[in-house]
C-alpha positions, 0 to 999 in steps of 0.5 A, spaced: 086 574 341 078 572 341 078 565 340 072 560 339 073 553 341 069 548 338 068 541 340 063 535 341 065 531 347 065 523 346 060 518 350 067 515 353 072 520 355 078 519 351 085 522 349 082 527 344 077 530 350 083 530 354 087 534 349 081 539 348 080 541 356 088 542 356 088 547 350 082 550 353 086 551 360 092 554 356 089 558 351 085 562 357 091 564 360 093 569 355 086 570 350 079 570 351 076 564 349 069 562 347 067 555 348 062 552 344 061 544 346 056 539 345 056 532 348 054 525 345 051 523 352 045 527 349 043 522 345 042 517 350 035 515 352 032 518 346 025 516 343 024 514 336 022 520 333 028 524 337 033 519 334 030 521 327 031 528 328 038 527 331 040 523 325 038 529 320 041 534 325 048 529 324 048 531 317 046 539 318 044 541 324 040 548 324 041 548 332 049 549 331 048 554 325 043 558 330 047 558 336 054 559 332 051 565 329 049 568 336 056 567 339 059 570 333 054 576 334 055 577 341 063 575 342 066 577 335 071 572 335 077 573 331 078 565 329 074 559 330 078 553 333 075 546 331 076 539 334 071 534 333 064 536 330 061 529 330 055 527 331 051 533 334 055 539 332 055 537 325 058 540 318 053 545 318 059 549 323 063 550 317 058 553 313 056 558 318 062 560 320 064 561 313 058 565 312 060 570 318 067 571 315 070 567 321 077 564 319 076 556 321 082 552 323 080 545 324 084 540 328 085 533 325 085 528 331 082 522 326 081 521 319 074 524 318 071 526 314 075 521 309 073 515 313 066 514 317 069 511 323 075 516 323 080 510 323 082 508 316 080 501 320 075 496 320 073 488 321 078 487 315 084 491 318 087 497 315 082 500 310 082 506 306 077 505 301 073 511 302 078 516 302 077 519 295 069 520 297 066 513 295 062 511 302 058 505 300 064 501 302 063 503 309 056 501 309 057 495 306 063 493 311 058 496 317 064 500 319 061 505 324 059 501 330 058 494 326 051 497 324 048 498 317 044 504 319 049 508 323 054 507 317 049 509 312 048 515 317 055 517 317 056 516 310 051 521 308 054 526 313 061 525 310 058 525 303 055 532 305 061 534 307 064 533 300 058 535 296 057 541 299 065 543 299 064 544 307 071 542 309 074 546 303 071 552 307 076 551 312 082 555 312 087 551 316 088 544 317 092 542 323 094 535 323 099 531 329 104 528 325 107 528 318 104 521 317 097 524 318 099 530 313 101 525 307 094 521 308 090 528 308 094 530 301 092 523 299 085 524 301 084 531 297 086 536 302 090 542 299 097 541 301 098 549 303 092 548 308 095 543 312 100 544 318 103 540 323 103 541 330 104 535 335 101 534 341 104 537 347 105 535 354 108 539 361 113 534 363 114 537 370 110 532 373 113 526 370 120 526 373 123 520 371 125 515 377 132 513 378 131 505 378 130 501 372 123 499 373 120 492 374 115 490 368 113 491 361 107 496 361 101 497 357 096 502 358 090 504 354 084 501 351 083 493 350 081 493 343 083 489 337 085 495 333 090 496 339 094 490 338 092 487 345 091 480 343 098 480 339 101 483 345 098 477 350 100 472 345 107 475 344 108 474 352 106 467 352 113 466 348 117 470 352 122 468 358 123 473 364 119 479 363 112 480 367 107 484 363 102 489 367 096 491 363 092 498 365 086 499 361 079 497 360 075 495 353 071 490 349 076 485 350 077 485 357 073 479 359 076 475 353 083 477 355 082 475 362 078 468 360 084 467 356 090 468 361 086 464 366 084 458 361 092 458 359 095 458 365 099 464 363 103 467 369 107 473 366 101 477 365 097 481 370 090 485 369 090 492 373 084 495 370 083 502 369 088 507 372 088 515 372 091 520 376 097 519 381 096 511 380 097 512 372 103 516 373 106 511 378 104 505 373 109 508 368 114 510 372 115 504 375 115 500 369 122 498 365 119 500 358 112 500 355 109 497 349 104 500 344 102 494 339 097 498 335 094 495 328 091 501 326 093 508 324 095 511 331 095 519 330 099 521 336 097 518 343 098 522 349 100 515 352 107 515 348 108 522 350 107 520 358 111 514 357 117 518 354 116 524 359 117 518 365 124 517 361 121 510 358 123 507 352 117 505 347 116 499 343 111 500 338 108 497 331 112 499 325 105 502 322 102 509 322 104 515 326 107 510 331 112 508 326 114 515 324 115 518 332 119 512 335 126 513 332 129 506 332 134 505 338 134 512 340 127 513 344 124 506 342 124 500 338 119 498 332 116 491 330 112 488 325 104 490 326 101 483 328 107 479 328 107 476 335 113 473 334 117 479 332 114 483 338 116 477 343 123 477 340 123 485 341 121 485 348 126 480 350 131 484 347 130 490 351 128 487 357 135 483 357 138 490 356 136 494 362 142 499 361 140 500 353 133 501 355 135 506 360 139 510 355 133 510 350 128 512 356 133 518 358 134 520 350 126 520 350 125 525 356 130 530 352 126 529 346 120 531 349 123 537 353 126 539 346 120 538 341 113 537 345 113 542 350 108 547 352 111 553 349 113 551 343 106 548 341 103 554 344 107 559 339 106 554 333 098 555 334 099 562 335 103 562 328 097 558 325 092 563 327 095 569 325 096 566 318 089 565 317 087 572 320 092 575 314 097 577 319 104 576 316 108 570 319 115 568 316 115 563 311 120 559 314 115 558 320 110 555 316 114 550 313 112 543 315 113 540 322 116 547 324 114 547 332 
């Protein structure tokens, strides 16, 4: 199959960028892939006039329309597979592909175009005020980069998507979880266009260790929506376990100062880890904690921890609350409740055999549900469906993998 893969890379490389590169590598093994990408780093150091032009292009990019048309004429793709389009590719890509008769499959890694920052989260906490199309709330609350100007720009882009019916030219929307599917339906997406296809992982390099592990692990961005402060304050209450934090982010300096000023001895900051160091960090842990206070979509670290045979303690919120099966592959706690989290950490830490059993079950679940083969087959079924090739009805039901 000839596939046009489309993605706008973020300034700070993250999980979504990682997934796109993984998809590219896999698809290239069996298919012809035309990769159209832009990078948000192109916006750095623009002069004033260039910034004004970029703002207009973020709403409707003529460059995107021209380049997509050229690629389609040259390569004749059978399907367009879109990940992120903001800010440089813009919603213009939907109009261009639709006009050229190319079926469009859009992956939903976040909640754009129903929320200006894509998170359903702002300074007030979880927020869904804009999901039905009134983006004035986003400007009022400075939801994007805490800026009226940036929030207004994205509000204009989201409004354009709605008013021009751009998003409704998409033939299939892939979301990562049933939770995301419910939210998309609430936001007005046609249910029969939504398909669930979870993230996947090659578990082979993540062979679980034989030991029980030595510490509680957190790996991820150090920011408030990730619940890192709830975790830090919970650790002040617990007796016994040591928490090791791997990651960087806007709260890193404040957390380090807090640990030092309070004389906290059971928390260690390791900074950013990648590659073998990241894998070793997960393998040597007893279990991991994901204390998020926003709607996680399907974080790769969850699959990585499970692949390493580690149970995960997660907040009872969003997709995390759906994915973690209580007392099977992890435990859940009330989001933002440091006392509940502290009790849950102690409960699992002082039951090492239980933690190991849940970790072993988590590894089996990864192998059965979240492997490469099943995920690849699911994607091809969706592609064939939008291209008009009959697919058995039972394979198109929600969540079929």
